N, C-alpha and C positions, 0 to 999 in steps of 0.2 A: 423578570423576563426569562422565558424558557430558552435554553441553548438548543439550537437545532442543527444537526449535521446531516448532510446528504451523501450517500454512497452511490456511485455510478460504477457498476461492476457486474461480473458474471456470477451465476449461482453455482454453489457446490452442493450437490445432492447429499453428500456425506456430512455436511454441516460444519466442517472444520475450518474452511477457508472461504474466500470469496465474499459475496454479499451477506452470507449468514454470519461469518466471523465479524464482519463490519458492524452489523446490527447488534450482535452480542456485545461487542466492545463498546460501541456508543452507549448502549443501555447500562452496562456495568459501570461506566464512568459518569453516569447521571446526565446524559445528553439524549434528547429526543432524536430518533432515527427515522429518516426518510430514505427511500431507495429508488433507483432507476436501474432496471435489469438490462444488461447488454447481451448476455448469452446464457444458455443453459448447458451445463456440463453434466454428463453422467460420470460421477466421480465418487470415490470412497478413499479409505486410508491407504489403499494399495495402488491407486493411480486413476488416470482419466481414460475412459473407454469411448466417449463420444462427446462432441461439441456441436451445438446448434445455435447460430447467431440469431439475435432478435433483429427484426427489420428496422432500418433507419427511421422510417416515419413513426413507429411505435416508441423508439428510444426518445425521439424529439418530443412526442406527445407526452411521455412520462415527465420529461424535464419541465415542459411548459406547465403541466398540471401542478407539479410541486412548487415551482417558483411563483406561479400566479396566486398561490394561496398561503404558502408557508414562508416565514421570514428566516430563510436559511443563513446561518452564520459562517459555515465552512463546507467545502465540498471535497470529498475524496474520490479520486478516479483510480479504479483498479483494472480489471481485464477489459480491454478494448481491442479485439483481435483483428479488425479489418480497417483499411484506410478510410473507407466511406463512413464508418462509424466514428472514427477519430475526427474526421473533418466536420461532421454534423455536431458532435459534442463541443468542439472548439468554437464553432459558430454561435451556438447558444450561450456558451459561457462568456464569450465576448459581449454578448447582449446583456447578460445578467450581472457580470462583474462581481464575483465572489472570491474569497480566499480559497486557493486550490492546493490540495495535497495530491501529488501525482505519484502513484506507486506503479512503476512500469512493469506490470506483470507479464513476463515473457516466458518463464519456465516454472512449472509447478515443482514443489518439493520432491515429487516422484521422478522428476526429470522430463516430464511431458511438455512439449512446446505449446504455449497458449497464445502466442502472437505470431501472425503470419509475417514472413520475411519482408514483404514489400510494405508492411505497415510500420516497420521500425523507423524508416526515414520520415514517414508522415507524422509519427509521434514526435520525432525530434523537431520537425519544422513547425508544427502547429500547436502542439500541447505544451512542450517545454517552455515556450515564451509566456504561457499563461500561468505557470506554476509558481505558487508562493514557496513551495519546497518540493523537491523530487527525492524519492527514497529508494534508490536501487540497492540491491545486494551486489556482491562482488561480480558474479557473472553478468548481471544486468548492466552494471556500470561499464563493463568491458564491451558489451554489445552496443550500448549507446554511444560510446566514444571511439570505438574501433581500436582501442588500446588493449594490451594483454591484461589478463586478470591480475589485479594488484596483489602483491604479496607483502607489502610493507606500507608504512604511513606515507612515505613519499609517493608511492604509486597511487594511493587513494587520493592524495592531494592533487596530483596531476589530472586524475579523472574528474575530480570535483571541479577544477578550474575549467576543464573542457566542457562540462555540462553547463556551467554558468555562462560560458561564452555563447552557448546555443540559446540563451535567453532566460533560463530559470533564475529566480530571485535567490534561491538557496538550494543546497543539496546536502542530503544525509547519506553518506556511503556507509552501508551496514557491513559489519564484520562477521556476521554469523556463519558465513561459509569459509571463514579462515580457519587457522589451526592454532594450537597453543592453549594454555590454561585460561586465557582471558579473551573476551570478545570486545573489540573496540569499534565504535561507530564514530565517524568524522562528520561534523556539521560545519559547512563553510558558506558564508554569504557574500564573499568577495572582499570583505574587510577583516573579519575575525574567523578564526578556526577553533572549534571546540571539540575535544575528545571525550567520549562517554564510554567508560570501560566498566565491564562487569564480569564476574567469573563465568566461564563457559559451563553450561549445564549439560551433564551427560544424560541424555534422554532420547528415546525414539518417539516421544510425543511432541513433535515439533511441526506438525502440519498446520499451515496457516499463520506461521510466525510473521511473515512479511506483511500480510493483510492486516493482522492484528496490530502491529506496531504503527503502521501508517494510519489505521483507523483511530488508534489512541491519540496520535498527534493531531488528527483532525478534530477529535472531540475536545481536546484541551485548547486548541485554537478557537473553536466555537465558543468555549467558555471564557475566552478573553485573555488567556495566557500568552506571553511572548513566545517566540519561536524556540528560544533556548530552554525556557521553562517547560514548554510543551514536549520537547524531545526528552528532557530529563525525566519528567513525570511518566512519559510513555515507556521509556526504557525500564523504569522501576516496575511499572505495571506488567510488562511482558516478562521480566525476570521472575516475578512472583507467579505469573501464570505458567511459566515453564516448570518451576519448582513444584507447583501444586499439581501439574499434569500427571505426576506419579500416582495420584489417587484415582485417576480415571482409567477405565478399561473399555475402550471404544475401538472396535474393528480389530483387524489382524495385521495391519501394516504400520505406517507412521501415524500415530494417533494425534488428536488435536491438543492444543494448549488448553488450560483450564481458565476460560474467560471469566467465569463467575466464582473464582477462588475466594473472593471476599464475601461471598454470600452463602455458598453451599456449606 
């Protein structure tokens, strides 16, 4: 049986994040990649210069086309910038009933906002309850919960509990935006809390890290791994991709991680 993962996300014309990063990650991890495009961004390693949203009827048509033919094992949701887009995706996912990895893409690595303010509450209300796991970074977790950006494990735990109360089955609070020699992610499912720690990599090639980690989790879930296994394997994959990014020379800003470090 071929493991199939679907990404519902925006396009990054620079190729380092968004739907391009998802497809690269799925492929690198031996998972067939299907995609639903939600927005087109004019973007490179230096930032986002323009965004154009895809119409809701086309987003729904893409989803129906994929699900009517492909046996999708897991779905990753990335950039969904408008309330009407979020509502439509949630309605179709309630119909198709798949495991969902929600990466609440709100702010790009460059600092550019990618989610409209009024869409944050819609995301909380209609997508969080459908998520098998939510993967916010520290600023995104703060926006989702209305709490200050966490600076320690206790703060991450409070935010994780708040996101679970909103309906998500599990949450992975990522520590990449923190400080110190190590980066620690916290996985909490309401019963058990797991910490995943790795040395912090000093690199400017970190564009698309959030997309890549969430896509890796989706790929491993699609292949049948448990949530804890999927997170650990994904953390290992991203760590190697960050280390190997030193061999890439792409753009003049924050370059991409090396998705195909195991192949090139």
